[in-house]
C-alpha positions as CSV (number, residue, x, y, z in Angstrom):
1,M,139.3,-1.4,61.3
2,M,135.6,-1.8,60.5
3,K,134.5,-1.7,56.9
4,E,132.6,1.3,55.4
5,K,129.3,-0.6,55.0
6,E,129.6,-2.6,58.2
7,I,127.2,-2.1,61.2
8,I,128.5,-3.6,64.4
9,R,126.1,-4.1,67.3
10,I,126.3,-5.3,70.9
11,Y,123.7,-6.2,73.5
12,G,123.7,-6.0,77.3
13,E,122.9,-3.9,80.3
14,N,126.2,-2.2,81.2
15,Y,126.0,0.5,78.6
16,R,129.3,2.2,79.4
17,E,131.3,-0.9,79.2
18,M,129.4,-2.1,76.1
19,T,130.3,1.2,74.3
20,V,134.0,0.9,75.1
21,R,133.9,-2.7,73.9
22,L,132.1,-1.7,70.7
23,L,134.6,1.1,69.9
24,E,137.5,-1.2,70.5
25,E,136.0,-3.7,68.0
26,C,135.5,-0.9,65.5
27,E,139.1,0.4,66.1
28,L,137.7,3.9,66.1
29,E,141.1,5.4,67.0
30,K,142.4,4.4,63.5
31,R,139.7,6.4,61.8
32,I,140.8,9.7,63.5
33,P,143.8,11.0,61.6
34,D,145.4,13.2,64.3
35,K,145.4,13.0,68.1
36,K,145.2,16.8,68.2
37,M,141.9,17.0,66.3
38,K,138.9,18.5,68.1
39,I,136.3,15.7,68.4
40,G,132.6,16.6,68.8
41,I,130.1,14.2,70.3
42,K,126.6,15.0,69.4
43,P,123.9,13.2,71.5
44,N,120.1,13.6,71.2
45,L,118.8,15.8,74.1
46,V,115.5,16.7,72.4
47,S,113.9,17.6,75.8
48,P,114.6,17.4,79.5
49,L,113.6,13.7,80.0
50,E,115.8,11.0,81.4
51,A,117.0,8.4,78.8
52,S,114.7,5.7,80.3
53,W,111.7,7.5,78.7
54,G,112.9,6.6,75.3
55,A,113.8,10.0,73.9
56,T,117.3,11.0,74.9
57,T,120.8,9.5,74.5
58,H,121.9,7.5,77.5
59,P,124.8,9.4,79.2
60,E,126.5,6.1,79.9
61,I,127.1,5.7,76.1
62,V,128.7,9.1,75.9
63,A,130.7,8.3,79.0
64,G,132.0,5.2,77.2
65,I,132.9,7.2,74.1
66,I,134.8,9.8,76.2
67,E,136.7,7.1,78.2
68,Y,137.7,5.3,75.0
69,L,138.9,8.5,73.4
70,Q,140.9,9.7,76.4
71,A,142.4,6.2,76.9
72,N,143.7,6.4,73.3
73,G,145.3,9.8,73.7
74,F,142.5,12.1,72.4
75,A,142.2,15.1,74.8
76,D,140.3,17.8,72.8
77,I,136.7,16.6,73.2
78,V,133.5,18.5,73.4
79,M,129.8,17.6,73.6
80,L,127.4,19.7,71.5
81,E,123.6,19.8,71.2
82,G,120.6,22.0,70.9
83,S,117.2,20.9,72.1
84,W,114.0,21.3,70.1
85,V,112.0,24.4,69.9
86,G,110.1,24.9,73.2
87,D,112.6,23.3,75.5
88,R,116.0,24.6,76.8
89,T,119.2,22.7,76.2
90,E,120.4,23.9,79.5
91,E,117.6,22.1,81.3
92,A,118.0,18.9,79.3
93,Y,121.8,19.0,79.9
94,Q,121.1,18.7,83.7
95,V,118.1,16.4,83.7
96,C,119.8,14.0,81.3
97,G,123.0,13.8,83.4
98,Y,125.4,15.5,81.0
99,D,126.5,18.0,83.7
100,A,127.9,15.0,85.5
101,L,129.9,14.0,82.4
102,V,131.4,17.5,82.3
103,S,132.5,17.3,85.9
104,R,133.8,13.7,85.7
105,Y,135.7,13.8,82.4
106,G,136.7,17.5,82.2
107,V,135.0,17.9,78.7
108,E,133.1,20.9,77.6
109,F,129.4,21.0,76.6
110,W,128.3,23.5,73.9
111,D,124.7,24.6,74.1
112,M,123.9,25.2,70.4
113,Q,120.8,27.2,71.3
114,K,123.2,29.9,72.6
115,D,125.5,29.8,69.6
116,T,125.5,32.2,66.6
117,A,124.6,30.9,63.2
118,S,125.4,31.7,59.6
119,E,123.8,30.9,56.3
120,R,125.7,28.1,54.5
121,D,125.5,26.6,51.0
122,C,124.3,23.1,51.8
123,A,124.5,21.4,48.4
124,G,122.6,24.1,46.7
125,M,120.2,24.9,49.5
126,A,120.8,27.9,51.8
127,L,120.5,26.8,55.4
128,K,121.6,28.5,58.7
129,V,124.0,26.3,60.7
130,C,125.5,27.0,64.1
131,D,128.9,28.6,63.8
132,K,130.8,26.4,66.3
133,T,130.3,23.4,64.1
134,D,133.2,24.8,62.0
135,Q,135.5,24.1,64.9
136,I,134.8,20.3,64.9
137,D,137.4,18.2,63.1
138,F,135.8,14.8,63.7
139,L,132.1,14.4,64.5
140,I,130.7,11.4,66.4
141,N,126.9,11.3,66.2
142,V,125.1,9.5,69.0
143,P,121.4,9.5,68.1
144,V,118.5,7.5,69.6
145,L,116.7,5.1,67.3
146,K,113.1,6.0,67.7
147,G,109.9,6.7,65.9
148,H,108.8,10.2,64.8
149,C,105.3,11.6,64.4
150,Q,106.1,13.3,61.1
151,T,109.1,11.5,59.5
152,K,108.3,8.0,60.9
153,I,111.8,7.5,62.0
154,T,114.6,9.6,63.6
155,C,118.2,8.4,63.9
156,A,121.5,9.5,62.4
157,L,120.5,11.9,59.7
158,K,117.7,13.8,61.5
159,N,119.8,14.1,64.7
160,M,121.9,16.8,62.9
161,K,119.0,19.2,63.4
162,G,120.4,19.9,66.8
163,L,123.2,21.8,65.2
164,I,121.0,24.5,63.7
165,P,119.4,27.5,65.4
166,N,115.7,27.4,66.5
167,T,114.7,29.8,63.7
168,E,116.1,27.3,61.2
169,K,114.3,24.4,62.8
170,R,111.0,26.2,62.2
171,H,112.1,26.9,58.6
172,F,112.8,23.1,58.2
173,H,109.2,22.3,59.0
174,A,107.9,25.0,56.6
175,C,110.1,23.2,53.9
176,G,108.6,19.8,54.7
177,L,111.5,18.5,56.8
178,H,112.9,15.9,54.4
179,K,114.6,18.0,51.8
180,P,116.4,20.3,54.3
181,I,117.4,17.3,56.4
182,A,119.1,15.8,53.4
183,H,120.8,19.0,52.4
184,L,122.0,19.7,55.9
185,N,123.7,16.3,56.0
186,A,125.4,17.1,52.7
187,Y,127.1,20.0,54.6
188,L,127.6,18.6,58.1
189,H,129.7,15.4,57.7
190,Q,129.2,12.7,60.3
191,D,132.5,10.8,60.7
192,F,131.2,8.0,63.0
193,I,127.8,7.0,64.4
194,V,127.0,5.3,67.7
195,V,123.3,4.5,67.9
196,D,121.4,4.3,71.2
197,H,119.1,1.4,70.5
198,I,118.5,0.7,74.2
199,C,114.8,1.7,74.7
200,G,113.7,4.2,72.1
201,D,110.0,5.1,71.8
202,L,108.7,3.7,68.5
203,D,106.0,6.3,68.2
204,F,106.9,9.6,69.7
205,E,110.2,11.6,69.4
206,D,109.8,12.9,72.9
207,G,109.4,9.5,74.5
208,G,107.0,8.1,77.0
209,N,106.5,4.6,75.6
210,P,110.0,3.1,75.7
211,V,110.6,-0.3,74.1
212,V,113.6,-2.1,75.7
213,R,116.1,-3.5,73.2
214,N,119.4,-3.0,75.2
215,C,121.4,-2.6,72.0
216,I,124.1,-0.2,70.9
217,M,125.2,-0.1,67.2
218,A,128.1,1.6,65.4
219,G,128.7,2.5,61.8
220,C,130.4,5.0,59.4
221,D,127.6,5.7,56.9
222,P,124.6,7.6,58.3
223,V,122.4,6.9,55.3
224,L,123.0,3.2,55.5
225,M,122.5,3.3,59.2
226,D,119.1,5.0,58.8
227,A,118.1,2.6,56.0
228,Y,118.9,-0.4,58.1
229,C,117.1,1.1,61.1
230,C,114.0,1.6,58.9
231,G,113.9,-2.2,58.5
232,L,114.1,-2.7,62.3
233,L,111.0,-0.4,62.7
234,H,109.2,-2.2,59.8
235,I,109.2,1.0,57.8
236,P,109.9,0.9,54.0
237,V,112.9,3.1,53.3
238,E,111.0,4.8,50.5
239,E,108.5,6.2,53.0
240,V,111.3,8.2,54.7
241,S,112.2,10.6,51.9
242,Y,115.3,12.2,53.4
243,I,117.1,8.9,53.3
244,G,116.9,8.6,49.5
245,L,117.5,12.3,49.1
246,S,120.6,12.1,51.2
247,A,121.9,9.3,49.0
248,Q,121.3,11.3,45.9
249,L,123.4,14.1,47.4
250,G,126.2,11.7,48.0
251,V,126.0,11.5,51.7
252,G,125.9,7.7,51.8
253,C,124.2,4.5,50.6
254,A,120.4,4.0,51.0
255,D,120.4,0.3,50.1
256,A,120.0,-1.5,53.4
257,A,120.7,-4.8,51.6
258,Q,124.4,-3.7,51.4
259,A,124.8,-3.3,55.1
260,E,127.1,-6.0,56.6
261,I,125.6,-6.7,60.1
262,R,127.9,-8.1,62.8
263,T,127.1,-8.8,66.4
264,I,129.8,-9.0,69.1
265,G,129.7,-10.0,72.8
266,E,127.6,-12.6,74.5
267,K,124.2,-13.6,73.2
268,T,121.3,-12.3,75.2
269,V,117.6,-12.5,75.3
270,W,117.3,-9.3,73.2
271,N,119.3,-10.7,70.2
272,D,116.4,-12.6,68.8
273,L,113.6,-10.1,69.6
274,D,111.9,-8.2,66.8
275,L,110.6,-4.8,67.5
276,P,106.8,-4.5,67.6
277,Y,105.0,-2.4,64.9
278,A,104.4,1.2,66.0
279,S,100.7,2.1,65.6
280,K,99.7,4.9,67.9
281,V,100.7,7.7,65.5
282,V,98.8,6.2,62.6
283,E,95.7,5.9,64.8
284,L,95.9,9.4,66.3
285,K,96.8,11.3,63.1
286,D,93.2,10.8,61.8
287,A,92.1,13.5,64.3
288,V,94.6,16.1,63.0
289,E,95.0,18.4,60.1
290,E,98.7,19.3,60.1
291,V,100.4,21.9,57.8
292,D,104.1,22.6,58.4
293,S,104.0,22.1,62.2
294,C,107.1,22.1,64.3
295,S,108.2,18.8,65.9
296,A,107.7,20.0,69.5
297,C,104.1,21.3,68.9
298,Y,103.1,18.2,67.0
299,G,105.1,15.9,69.3
300,Y,103.2,17.2,72.3
301,L,99.8,17.0,70.6
302,L,99.8,13.3,69.8
303,P,100.6,12.0,73.3
304,A,97.8,14.3,74.6
305,L,95.4,12.8,72.1
306,D,96.6,9.3,73.3
307,M,95.6,10.3,76.8
308,L,92.2,11.4,75.6
309,K,91.8,8.2,73.6
310,S,92.5,6.1,76.7
311,E,89.7,7.9,78.5
312,G,87.3,7.4,75.7
313,L,87.1,11.1,75.0
314,L,88.8,11.4,71.6
315,E,86.0,9.6,69.8
316,M,83.7,12.4,71.0
317,L,85.6,15.0,69.1
318,Q,83.5,16.1,66.1
319,E,86.1,18.2,64.2
320,K,89.7,17.9,63.1
321,I,92.4,19.7,65.2
322,C,94.4,22.1,63.1
323,I,98.1,22.6,63.8
324,G,101.1,24.1,62.1
325,Q,102.7,27.2,60.5
326,G,100.4,26.8,57.5
327,Y,97.5,28.2,59.6
328,R,99.1,31.5,60.6
329,G,96.7,34.3,60.1
330,K,93.9,32.0,59.2
331,T,90.6,31.3,61.0
332,G,88.9,28.0,61.8
333,K,87.2,26.0,64.5
334,L,89.8,24.2,66.6
335,G,93.5,24.7,66.7
336,V,96.6,23.9,68.7
337,G,99.6,26.3,69.0
338,N,100.0,30.0,68.5
339,C,99.9,29.6,64.7
340,T,96.1,29.0,65.1
341,A,95.6,32.0,67.4
342,K,92.7,33.3,65.3
343,F,90.7,30.1,65.5
344,E,87.5,30.0,67.6
345,F,89.1,27.7,70.1
346,C,92.9,27.7,70.4
347,V,95.3,25.9,72.8
348,K,97.9,28.7,72.9
349,G,101.6,28.2,73.3
350,C,104.8,27.9,71.2
351,P,104.5,25.1,71.9
352,P,101.9,24.4,74.5
353,T,102.9,21.4,76.7
354,E,101.4,18.0,76.5
355,Q,99.5,18.5,79.7
356,E,98.1,21.9,78.6
357,I,96.9,20.4,75.3
358,Y,95.3,17.5,77.1
359,E,93.5,19.7,79.7
360,R,92.3,22.3,77.2
361,L,91.0,19.7,74.6
362,K,89.3,17.8,77.4
363,E,87.6,21.0,78.4
364,Y,86.6,21.6,74.8
365,I,85.2,18.1,74.3
366,L,83.2,18.1,77.5
367,D,81.9,21.6,77.2
């Protein structure tokens, strides 16, 4: 059975078979105490975009997990997820191919946007958590390793946000994201992590600029996994506060140097490739004044700005774009999202889409 601080990875292009091989190497079945346990598989279906865009978990990985579990006598399996504010899980479930998994393997899919939620004591912080999470005996987290416009990275720890209601997701942003993410993970225990490192977008959580790596990784410690992944993305662990905060709360180890990395399978061209440095967010954030914005709103703004930049229009913008819950009820010049509804020029929506933001800002610039 794999060691607690071990991270095992595999490279290739047959993602389902790779996943089964990886779980066999990890001897996952030995980590699950009882065959009768209800096993939850939590992918990342942030929005209705196919996995090739670099935002959502490849269904082939989840298929491999289900096949492995069923072959080892585990029958009570469910997938569970809630998309980000502004998109419907139901749509992402279909676009991303998870409806086919339900039909093929006879497993349930729980839409957490439709679940009830209750306030829980998350290591001293009161947070609302979806009620059905209480039914899960063993949780397998299947995040996508990718960049994030606000927290710089999203992987194992941040992926747990899909198990809270939309109202709480907004509250997370009002609290600055990092602290509530850490406290949520002190309450929701991840028993095993399978990371989709196939083609994550290094800049934007909702994808669009995938970087092919064709790698799948597995581990037991979500904090250590995120700390290790920070290194892959050339980001100092200290710059992602929720990793250190999670370690302080006893969720795991934040010292990436303690990770024992092991690669299985045949060597491929991707084994020796380093990920490029992400830079788009850094370049585009100079045009924005952000205060407690939700991920979806901010996540749609930056790609829209990238489109304007590619057309040579962004440099013509004379004022900063305001966005976020911190602008509710306030006035100003230029804003994005309903929180800036009282501004002289506002791109309305909660959130407005990437295309809507692009078109309205282009109109504003050229007026």
